[in-house]
Backbone as a printed PyTorch tensor [residue, N CA C, xyz], in Angstrom:
tensor([[[  0.8350,  -1.1770,   0.0000],
         [  0.0000,   0.0000,   0.0000],
         [  0.8810,   1.2420,   0.0000]],

        [[  0.5440,   2.2100,  -0.7890],
         [  1.3250,   3.4370,  -0.9210],
         [  0.9850,   4.4100,   0.2050]],

        [[  1.9790,   4.9640,   0.8560],
         [  1.7790,   5.9390,   1.9210],
         [  1.5350,   7.3080,   1.3030]],

        [[  0.3030,   7.7630,   1.3640],
         [ -0.0470,   9.0480,   0.7470],
         [  0.3750,  10.2370,   1.5890]],

        [[  0.8230,   9.9990,   2.8210],
         [  1.2450,  11.1060,   3.6840],
         [  2.7470,  11.3270,   3.6490]],

        [[  3.4630,  10.5760,   2.8450],
         [  4.9280,  10.6080,   2.8550],
         [  5.4970,  12.0100,   2.6720]],

        [[  4.9250,  12.8070,   1.8030],
         [  5.4610,  14.1530,   1.5590],
         [  4.5050,  15.2510,   1.9880]],

        [[  3.6340,  14.9470,   2.9200],
         [  2.6220,  15.9110,   3.3240],
         [  3.2290,  17.1950,   3.8950]],

        [[  4.3820,  17.0880,   4.5330],
         [  5.0100,  18.2520,   5.1530],
         [  6.1300,  18.8600,   4.3130]],

        [[  6.2950,  18.3920,   3.1080],
         [  7.4370,  18.7950,   2.2810],
         [  7.5960,  20.3030,   2.1410]],

        [[  6.5340,  21.0440,   1.9980],
         [  6.6280,  22.4860,   1.7920],
         [  6.1370,  23.2810,   2.9920]],

        [[  6.3140,  22.7270,   4.1780],
         [  5.8710,  23.4000,   5.3980],
         [  7.0530,  23.5720,   6.3410]],

        [[  6.8730,  24.3790,   7.3830],
         [  7.9580,  24.5420,   8.3590],
         [  8.3670,  23.2470,   9.0430]],

        [[  7.4640,  22.2680,   9.0910],
         [  7.8030,  20.9870,   9.7120],
         [  8.9570,  20.3090,   8.9770]],

        [[  9.1090,  20.5990,   7.6930],
         [ 10.2030,  20.0100,   6.9120],
         [ 11.5610,  20.4060,   7.4810]],

        [[ 11.6070,  21.5020,   8.2180],
         [ 12.8650,  21.9530,   8.8130],
         [ 13.3260,  21.0600,   9.9560]],

        [[ 12.4910,  20.1250,  10.3840],
         [ 12.8330,  19.2580,  11.5000],
         [ 13.6820,  18.0610,  11.0950]],

        [[ 14.1870,  18.0450,   9.8850],
         [ 15.0620,  16.9690,   9.4370],
         [ 16.3480,  16.9600,  10.2360]],

        [[ 17.1810,  15.9740,  10.0230],
         [ 18.4210,  15.8570,  10.7870],
         [ 19.3030,  17.0960,  10.6680]],

        [[ 19.6420,  17.6580,  11.7960],
         [ 20.5010,  18.8320,  11.8520],
         [ 21.5460,  18.6300,  12.9610]],

        [[ 22.1180,  17.4290,  12.9710],
         [ 23.0540,  17.1010,  14.0330],
         [ 24.2610,  18.0130,  14.0100]],

        [[ 24.7220,  18.3810,  12.8180],
         [ 25.8760,  19.2670,  12.7320],
         [ 25.5800,  20.6050,  13.3850]],

        [[ 24.3450,  21.0760,  13.2830],
         [ 23.9720,  22.3310,  13.9260],
         [ 23.9550,  22.1910,  15.4500]],

        [[ 23.4820,  21.0510,  15.9290],
         [ 23.5110,  20.8260,  17.3760],
         [ 24.9430,  20.7590,  17.8850]],

        [[ 25.8070,  20.0820,  17.1550],
         [ 27.2040,  20.0030,  17.5780],
         [ 27.8700,  21.3720,  17.5120]],

        [[ 27.5470,  22.1750,  16.5070],
         [ 28.0870,  23.5360,  16.4150],
         [ 27.5990,  24.3680,  17.5970]],

        [[ 26.3430,  24.2120,  17.9560],
         [ 25.8020,  24.9330,  19.1170],
         [ 26.5000,  24.4940,  20.3950]],

        [[ 26.7600,  23.2030,  20.5140],
         [ 27.4820,  22.7000,  21.6890],
         [ 28.8750,  23.3250,  21.7620]],

        [[ 29.5420,  23.4340,  20.6310],
         [ 30.8750,  24.0600,  20.6170],
         [ 30.8020,  25.5350,  21.0220]],

        [[ 29.7820,  26.2380,  20.5370],
         [ 29.6110,  27.6490,  20.9150],
         [ 29.3590,  27.7900,  22.4110]],

        [[ 28.5070,  26.9480,  22.9410],
         [ 28.2170,  26.9990,  24.3770],
         [ 29.4640,  26.7000,  25.1980]],

        [[ 30.2300,  25.7160,  24.7710],
         [ 31.4510,  25.3910,  25.4970],
         [ 32.4390,  26.5500,  25.4460]],

        [[ 32.5600,  27.1870,  24.2810],
         [ 33.4950,  28.3200,  24.1680],
         [ 33.0420,  29.4930,  25.0310]],

        [[ 31.7500,  29.5300,  25.3670],
         [ 31.2280,  30.5810,  26.2490],
         [ 31.2730,  30.1520,  27.7210]],

        [[ 31.8920,  29.0110,  27.9800],
         [ 32.0290,  28.5450,  29.3590],
         [ 30.8770,  27.6990,  29.8530]],

        [[ 29.9270,  27.3950,  28.9960],
         [ 28.7690,  26.5860,  29.3650],
         [ 29.0240,  25.1090,  29.0260]],

        [[ 30.0270,  24.5500,  29.6810],
         [ 30.5020,  23.2130,  29.3250],
         [ 29.4820,  22.1170,  29.6130]],

        [[ 28.7800,  22.2150,  30.7290],
         [ 27.8230,  21.1640,  31.0880],
         [ 26.6950,  21.0710,  30.0670]],

        [[ 26.1150,  22.1960,  29.6970],
         [ 25.0190,  22.1540,  28.7220],
         [ 25.5450,  21.7440,  27.3490]],

        [[ 26.7750,  22.0820,  27.0410],
         [ 27.3810,  21.6540,  25.7750],
         [ 27.4690,  20.1310,  25.7200]],

        [[ 27.8330,  19.5260,  26.8140],
         [ 27.9160,  18.0620,  26.8800],
         [ 26.5330,  17.4380,  26.7070]],

        [[ 25.5310,  18.0160,  27.3390],
         [ 24.1570,  17.5040,  27.2170],
         [ 23.6820,  17.6010,  25.7650]],

        [[ 23.9380,  18.7180,  25.1150],
         [ 23.4930,  18.9070,  23.7340],
         [ 24.2260,  17.9580,  22.7860]],

        [[ 25.5180,  17.7620,  23.0010],
         [ 26.2700,  16.8240,  22.1500],
         [ 25.7160,  15.4070,  22.3080]],

        [[ 25.4020,  15.0100,  23.5420],
         [ 24.8230,  13.6800,  23.7710],
         [ 23.4500,  13.5640,  23.1110]],

        [[ 22.6570,  14.6250,  23.2060],
         [ 21.3240,  14.6110,  22.5850],
         [ 21.4330,  14.4690,  21.0750]],

        [[ 22.4230,  15.1220,  20.4720],
         [ 22.6190,  15.0000,  19.0220],
         [ 22.8740,  13.5430,  18.6450]],

        [[ 23.7000,  12.8620,  19.4250],
         [ 23.9750,  11.4450,  19.1630],
         [ 22.7570,  10.5670,  19.3520]],

        [[ 21.9600,  10.8440,  20.3870],
         [ 20.7420,  10.0670,  20.6080],
         [ 19.7570,  10.2840,  19.4670]],

        [[ 19.6260,  11.5110,  19.0330],
         [ 18.7140,  11.8310,  17.9380],
         [ 19.1580,  11.1270,  16.6560]],

        [[ 20.4580,  11.1570,  16.3970],
         [ 20.9850,  10.4880,  15.2040],
         [ 20.7450,   8.9860,  15.2810]],

        [[ 20.9640,   8.3960,  16.4460],
         [ 20.7480,   6.9610,  16.6220],
         [ 19.2890,   6.6070,  16.3660]],

        [[ 18.3860,   7.3910,  16.9260],
         [ 16.9550,   7.1490,  16.7160],
         [ 16.6020,   7.2580,  15.2340]],

        [[ 17.0640,   8.3130,  14.5940],
         [ 16.7580,   8.5360,  13.1850],
         [ 17.2400,   7.3710,  12.3300]],

        [[ 18.4900,   6.9570,  12.5350],
         [ 19.0700,   5.8710,  11.7450],
         [ 18.3430,   4.5520,  12.0060]],

        [[ 18.0940,   4.2360,  13.2710],
         [ 17.4050,   2.9810,  13.5660],
         [ 15.9910,   2.9630,  12.9910]],

        [[ 15.2940,   4.0710,  13.1000],
         [ 13.9400,   4.0990,  12.5380],
         [ 13.9680,   3.9360,  11.0220]],

        [[ 14.9210,   4.5680,  10.3520],
         [ 15.0360,   4.4110,   8.9020],
         [ 15.3680,   2.9640,   8.5400]],

        [[ 16.2910,   2.3670,   9.2880],
         [ 16.6590,   0.9810,   9.0130],
         [ 15.5040,   0.0300,   9.2900]],

        [[ 14.7530,   0.2740,  10.3800],
         [ 13.6150,  -0.5840,  10.6900],
         [ 12.5310,  -0.4490,   9.6240]],

        [[ 12.3120,   0.7660,   9.1450],
         [ 11.3180,   0.9740,   8.0880],
         [ 11.7170,   0.2480,   6.8030]],

        [[ 13.0160,   0.1840,   6.5260],
         [ 13.4940,  -0.4050,   5.2780],
         [ 13.5850,  -1.9240,   5.3330]],

        [[ 13.7150,  -2.4800,   6.5340],
         [ 13.8930,  -3.9320,   6.6700],
         [ 12.6000,  -4.6720,   6.3490]],

        [[ 12.7370,  -5.7440,   5.6010],
         [ 11.5670,  -6.5500,   5.2460],
         [ 11.1840,  -7.4930,   6.3870]],

        [[ 12.1610,  -8.1350,   6.9620],
         [ 11.9250,  -9.0700,   8.0580],
         [ 12.6400,  -8.5540,   9.2960]],

        [[ 11.9280,  -8.5250,  10.3920],
         [ 12.5210,  -8.0350,  11.6300],
         [ 12.8420,  -9.1810,  12.5720]],

        [[ 14.0290,  -9.1110,  13.1550],
         [ 14.4130, -10.0850,  14.1730],
         [ 13.6270,  -9.7850,  15.4490]],

        [[ 13.6990, -10.6850,  16.4000],
         [ 13.0070, -10.4840,  17.6700],
         [ 13.4900,  -9.2090,  18.3460]],

        [[ 14.7800,  -8.9450,  18.3230],
         [ 15.2890,  -7.7510,  19.0020],
         [ 14.7480,  -6.4750,  18.3510]],

        [[ 14.6020,  -6.4900,  17.0340],
         [ 14.0580,  -5.3230,  16.3400],
         [ 12.5760,  -5.1720,  16.6600]],

        [[ 11.8370,  -6.2770,  16.6440],
         [ 10.4040,  -6.2110,  16.9960],
         [ 10.2230,  -5.7200,  18.4240]],

        [[ 11.0660,  -6.2040,  19.3470],
         [ 10.9800,  -5.7670,  20.7450],
         [ 11.2280,  -4.2700,  20.8740]],

        [[ 12.2390,  -3.7640,  20.1620],
         [ 12.5490,  -2.3390,  20.2190],
         [ 11.4090,  -1.5160,  19.6210]],

        [[ 10.8640,  -1.9650,  18.5150],
         [  9.7420,  -1.2520,  17.8940],
         [  8.5430,  -1.2070,  18.8370]],

        [[  8.2450,  -2.3400,  19.4580],
         [  7.1210,  -2.4060,  20.3950],
         [  7.3680,  -1.4940,  21.5910]],

        [[  8.5720,  -1.5540,  22.1350],
         [  8.9000,  -0.7380,  23.2960],
         [  8.8430,   0.7480,  22.9570]],

        [[  9.3080,   1.1260,  21.7760],
         [  9.3240,   2.5380,  21.4020],
         [  7.9100,   3.0870,  21.1990]],

        [[  6.9690,   2.2140,  20.8930],
         [  5.5800,   2.6530,  20.7420],
         [  4.9040,   2.8530,  22.0950]],

        [[  5.3820,   2.1490,  23.1160],
         [  4.7390,   2.2090,  24.4260],
         [  5.4580,   3.1010,  25.4290]],

        [[  6.7550,   3.2380,  25.2770],
         [  7.5580,   3.9300,  26.2810],
         [  8.4350,   4.9890,  25.6460]],

        [[  8.9010,   5.8890,  26.4820],
         [  9.9250,   6.8330,  26.0470],
         [ 11.2420,   6.0760,  26.0360]],

        [[ 11.8280,   5.9520,  24.8810],
         [ 13.0530,   5.1780,  24.7200],
         [ 14.2250,   6.1310,  24.5840]],

        [[ 15.2900,   5.8680,  25.3160],
         [ 16.5340,   6.5840,  25.0850],
         [ 17.2780,   5.8160,  24.0190]],

        [[ 17.4350,   6.4350,  22.8690],
         [ 18.0390,   5.7850,  21.7210],
         [ 19.5520,   5.8900,  21.8310]],

        [[ 20.0890,   5.0530,  22.6940],
         [ 21.5240,   5.0700,  22.9310],
         [ 22.0540,   3.6510,  22.8700]],

        [[ 23.2800,   3.5160,  22.3950],
         [ 23.9100,   2.2010,  22.3470],
         [ 24.2190,   1.6530,  23.7290]],

        [[ 24.0010,   2.4420,  24.7660],
         [ 24.1620,   1.9150,  26.1170],
         [ 23.1310,   0.8240,  26.3880]],

        [[ 21.9790,   0.9580,  25.7750],
         [ 20.9160,  -0.0140,  25.9810],
         [ 21.1340,  -1.2590,  25.1400]],

        [[ 21.0870,  -2.3990,  25.7680],
         [ 21.2820,  -3.6590,  25.0480],
         [ 20.2720,  -3.8270,  23.9230]],

        [[ 19.0230,  -3.4160,  24.1610],
         [ 17.9950,  -3.5800,  23.1210],
         [ 18.3320,  -2.7610,  21.8860]],

        [[ 18.7820,  -1.5460,  22.0940],
         [ 19.1320,  -0.6780,  20.9660],
         [ 20.3290,  -1.2580,  20.2200]],

        [[ 21.3370,  -1.6770,  20.9730],
         [ 22.5380,  -2.2190,  20.3390],
         [ 22.2480,  -3.5250,  19.5990]],

        [[ 21.4290,  -4.4060,  20.1910],
         [ 21.0830,  -5.6660,  19.5310],
         [ 20.2900,  -5.4170,  18.2540]],

        [[ 19.3230,  -4.5140,  18.3110],
         [ 18.5250,  -4.2090,  17.1200],
         [ 19.4140,  -3.6250,  16.0280]],

        [[ 20.3160,  -2.7230,  16.3990],
         [ 21.2400,  -2.1310,  15.4290],
         [ 22.0890,  -3.2220,  14.7840]],

        [[ 22.5960,  -4.1400,  15.5900],
         [ 23.4070,  -5.2360,  15.0580],
         [ 22.5880,  -6.1170,  14.1260]],

        [[ 21.3730,  -6.4450,  14.5300],
         [ 20.5320,  -7.2930,  13.6860],
         [ 20.2040,  -6.6290,  12.3560]],

        [[ 20.0480,  -5.3140,  12.3660],
         [ 19.7050,  -4.5930,  11.1410],
         [ 20.9110,  -4.3490,  10.2320]],

        [[ 22.1050,  -4.2570,  10.8290],
         [ 23.2740,  -3.8480,  10.0490],
         [ 24.4270,  -4.8320,  10.0510]],

        [[ 24.4650,  -5.7410,  11.0250],
         [ 25.6210,  -6.6140,  11.1780],
         [ 26.7920,  -5.9020,  11.8340]],

        [[ 26.5760,  -4.6760,  12.2590],
         [ 27.6360,  -3.8480,  12.8500],
         [ 27.6300,  -3.9390,  14.3670]],

        [[ 28.7960,  -3.7420,  14.9520],
         [ 28.9430,  -3.6990,  16.4040],
         [ 29.6960,  -2.4270,  16.7750]],

        [[ 28.9950,  -1.4150,  17.3000],
         [ 29.6780,  -0.1630,  17.6350],
         [ 30.7590,  -0.3230,  18.6990]],

        [[ 30.6840,  -1.3610,  19.5130],
         [ 31.7100,  -1.5860,  20.5350],
         [ 33.0910,  -1.8210,  19.9300]],

        [[ 33.1530,  -2.1540,  18.6710],
         [ 34.4360,  -2.4070,  18.0070],
         [ 35.0580,  -1.1390,  17.4230]],

        [[ 34.3740,  -0.0170,  17.5510],
         [ 34.8790,   1.2310,  16.9870],
         [ 35.9290,   1.8570,  17.9040]],

        [[ 36.8730,   2.5440,  17.3100],
         [ 37.9710,   3.1420,  18.0810],
         [ 37.4920,   4.2010,  19.0690]],

        [[ 36.3490,   4.7950,  18.8170],
         [ 35.8180,   5.8390,  19.6920],
         [ 34.9720,   5.2990,  20.8380]],

        [[ 34.7410,   4.0030,  20.9010],
         [ 33.7820,   3.4260,  21.8430],
         [ 34.0650,   3.7810,  23.3030]],

        [[ 35.2730,   3.5790,  23.7640],
         [ 35.5800,   3.8460,  25.1840],
         [ 35.4040,   5.3240,  25.5160]],

        [[ 35.8120,   6.2180,  24.6180],
         [ 35.5940,   7.6540,  24.8380],
         [ 34.1110,   7.9770,  24.8280]],

        [[ 33.3600,   7.2870,  23.9800],
         [ 31.9200,   7.5130,  23.9290],
         [ 31.2670,   7.1030,  25.2400]],

        [[ 31.6590,   5.9340,  25.7750],
         [ 31.1150,   5.5100,  27.0670],
         [ 31.4520,   6.5310,  28.1510]],

        [[ 32.6800,   7.0320,  28.1410],
         [ 33.0930,   8.0640,  29.0910],
         [ 32.2110,   9.3100,  28.9300]],

        [[ 31.9510,   9.7080,  27.6860],
         [ 31.1360,  10.9040,  27.4480],
         [ 29.7100,  10.6960,  27.9400]],

        [[ 29.2020,   9.4790,  27.7930],
         [ 27.8570,   9.1840,  28.2940],
         [ 27.8160,   9.3040,  29.8190]],

        [[ 28.8800,   8.8810,  30.4780],
         [ 28.9270,   9.0160,  31.9350],
         [ 28.9630,  10.4910,  32.3320]],

        [[ 29.6920,  11.3000,  31.5650],
         [ 29.7080,  12.7390,  31.8190],
         [ 28.2940,  13.2960,  31.7060]],

        [[ 27.5960,  12.9040,  30.6540],
         [ 26.2170,  13.3540,  30.4370],
         [ 25.3190,  12.9390,  31.5860]],

        [[ 25.4320,  11.6840,  32.0210],
         [ 24.5910,  11.1930,  33.1210],
         [ 24.8950,  11.9380,  34.4170]],

        [[ 26.1650,  12.1780,  34.6850],
         [ 26.5300,  12.8990,  35.9040],
         [ 25.9180,  14.3010,  35.9260]],

        [[ 25.9180,  14.9520,  34.7870],
         [ 25.3430,  16.2970,  34.6970],
         [ 23.8180,  16.2380,  34.7910]],

        [[ 23.2120,  15.3800,  33.9730],
         [ 21.7500,  15.3450,  33.8680],
         [ 21.0550,  14.7520,  35.0880]],

        [[ 21.6660,  13.7710,  35.7170],
         [ 20.9760,  13.0470,  36.7860],
         [ 21.5260,  13.3130,  38.1790]],

        [[ 22.7680,  13.7750,  38.2680],
         [ 23.3620,  14.0240,  39.5770],
         [ 23.6690,  15.4940,  39.8020]],

        [[ 23.4680,  16.3090,  38.7750],
         [ 23.7080,  17.7410,  38.9250],
         [ 25.1680,  18.1230,  39.0190]],

        [[ 26.0530,  17.2590,  38.5490],
         [ 27.4880,  17.5250,  38.5830],
         [ 27.8000,  18.5860,  37.5340]],

        [[ 28.3660,  19.6870,  37.9610],
         [ 28.6650,  20.7840,  37.0360],
         [ 30.1540,  21.0930,  37.0020]],

        [[ 30.9650,  20.0810,  37.1580],
         [ 32.4050,  20.2800,  37.1670],
         [ 33.0380,  20.1240,  35.7910]],

        [[ 32.2090,  20.0140,  34.7710],
         [ 32.7450,  19.8500,  33.4180],
         [ 33.6080,  21.0460,  33.0400]],

        [[ 34.6750,  20.7660,  32.3020],
         [ 35.5620,  21.8370,  31.8460],
         [ 35.6450,  21.8140,  30.3210]],

        [[ 36.4080,  22.7240,  29.7680],
         [ 36.5020,  22.8500,  28.3120],
         [ 37.0290,  21.5660,  27.6670]],

        [[ 38.0280,  20.9480,  28.2810],
         [ 38.5980,  19.7290,  27.7020],
         [ 37.5700,  18.6010,  27.6810]],

        [[ 36.8120,  18.4670,  28.7670],
         [ 35.7840,  17.4210,  28.8260],
         [ 34.6960,  17.6810,  27.7860]],

        [[ 34.2760,  18.9270,  27.6720],
         [ 33.2350,  19.2660,  26.6910],
         [ 33.7200,  18.9910,  25.2750]],

        [[ 34.9460,  19.3950,  24.9760],
         [ 35.4960,  19.1680,  23.6400],
         [ 35.5490,  17.6760,  23.3280]],

        [[ 35.9920,  16.8890,  24.2850],
         [ 36.0750,  15.4400,  24.0820],
         [ 34.6820,  14.8460,  23.8470]],

        [[ 33.6880,  15.2870,  24.6180],
         [ 32.3230,  14.7840,  24.4550],
         [ 31.7430,  15.1750,  23.0960]],

        [[ 31.9740,  16.4040,  22.6810],
         [ 31.4630,  16.8680,  21.3890],
         [ 32.1520,  16.1170,  20.2540]],

        [[ 33.4620,  15.9770,  20.3500],
         [ 34.2100,  15.2830,  19.2990],
         [ 33.7850,  13.8180,  19.1680]],

        [[ 33.5780,  13.1440,  20.2890],
         [ 33.1890,  11.7340,  20.2120],
         [ 31.7470,  11.6050,  19.7230]],

        [[ 30.9110,  12.5710,  20.0400],
         [ 29.5580,  12.5560,  19.4890],
         [ 29.5990,  12.7130,  17.9690]],

        [[ 30.4860,  13.5720,  17.4920],
         [ 30.6500,  13.7410,  16.0370],
         [ 31.1260,  12.4420,  15.3920]],

        [[ 32.0430,  11.7230,  16.0420],
         [ 32.5110,  10.4340,  15.5180],
         [ 31.3780,   9.4060,  15.5010]],

        [[ 30.5920,   9.3970,  16.5440],
         [ 29.4430,   8.4920,  16.6480],
         [ 28.4620,   8.7580,  15.5060]],

        [[ 28.1400,  10.0150,  15.2680],
         [ 27.2030,  10.3770,  14.2010],
         [ 27.7970,  10.0510,  12.8340]],

        [[ 29.0880,  10.2890,  12.6480],
         [ 29.7380,   9.9420,  11.3760],
         [ 29.6710,   8.4370,  11.1310]],

        [[ 29.8550,   7.6610,  12.1860],
         [ 29.7520,   6.2060,  12.0820],
         [ 28.3420,   5.7920,  11.6500]],

        [[ 27.3280,   6.3600,  12.2930],
         [ 25.9490,   6.0350,  11.9320],
         [ 25.6690,   6.3760,  10.4740]],

        [[ 26.1480,   7.5270,  10.0460],
         [ 25.9580,   7.9620,   8.6590],
         [ 26.6360,   6.9950,   7.7010]],

        [[ 27.8430,   6.5900,   8.0260],
         [ 28.5850,   5.6480,   7.1910],
         [ 27.8620,   4.3060,   7.0980]],

        [[ 27.3650,   3.8220,   8.2340],
         [ 26.6630,   2.5420,   8.2470],
         [ 25.4110,   2.6110,   7.3850]],

        [[ 24.6390,   3.6680,   7.5340],
         [ 23.4220,   3.7960,   6.7380],
         [ 23.7650,   3.8650,   5.2600]],

        [[ 24.7570,   4.6440,   4.9140],
         [ 25.1380,   4.7700,   3.4960],
         [ 25.6480,   3.4550,   2.9200]],

        [[ 26.3300,   2.6690,   3.7490],
         [ 26.8830,   1.4040,   3.2790],
         [ 25.8450,   0.2840,   3.2660]],

        [[ 25.0070,   0.2370,   4.2780],
         [ 24.0530,  -0.8790,   4.4380],
         [ 22.7270,  -0.6270,   3.7540]],

        [[ 22.3180,   0.6150,   3.6680],
         [ 21.0080,   0.9280,   3.1020],
         [ 21.0510,   2.2340,   2.3400]],

        [[ 21.8380,   2.2900,   1.2730],
         [ 21.9870,   3.5450,   0.5530],
         [ 20.6910,   4.0460,  -0.0920]],

        [[ 19.7150,   3.1900,  -0.1830],
         [ 18.4520,   3.5670,  -0.7930],
         [ 17.5590,   4.3610,   0.1530]],

        [[ 17.9290,   4.4620,   1.4210],
         [ 17.1020,   5.1670,   2.3830],
         [ 17.3020,   6.6640,   2.2090]],

        [[ 16.2390,   7.4030,   1.9250],
         [ 16.3960,   8.8600,   1.8000],
         [ 16.7340,   9.4640,   3.1480]],

        [[ 17.6920,  10.3760,   3.1390],
         [ 18.0910,  10.9990,   4.4020],
         [ 17.6380,  12.3780,   4.4150]]])
C-alpha cells in the first residue's frame, strides 16, 4: 500500500525538523566556548541520541523481516519513552541485527562511554564540574558516533532517503 502522507510536510515549516546534528554540535561548541561546558555536553549527547533514533527508525522501516530484538525495540518505542543510545542492550542488539555492525568495536567506543557518563553525571546528579577539555572530548566523540551512523546507513542501506 502506498503511503499518501509521505510528503505531506514537504513544503511546510515541519520540513525543517530533518536531521541537523551538525547544527547541534556547532551549538554545543559555541556553548562550550562561552564557558557553558555542562550544557554543551548535554546537547552533544542529545545529538547522538537523535541520530541513533533517526538511523534505527530508517533501518527498521526499510527492513523486510525483523528479528526479535528489532520487533521488541519497535514495540517498546511505541509504548515507552526510549533513550536511543547504544548503552541499551535492546538498541545495540537491534542495530546489530539490522546492520551486522557492532559499535563496541569502533575506536571511539571507550571515549563515547566516558562521554555518556559525563552526560549522566550532569543530567541526573547535577554535577557541574565539566571543563573545556571534557566538553570538547564529548562533542568530538559525538561527532565520531554520528559519522559512524551515517557511514553505516550509506553502506548498508543507501536507498534510504536521508
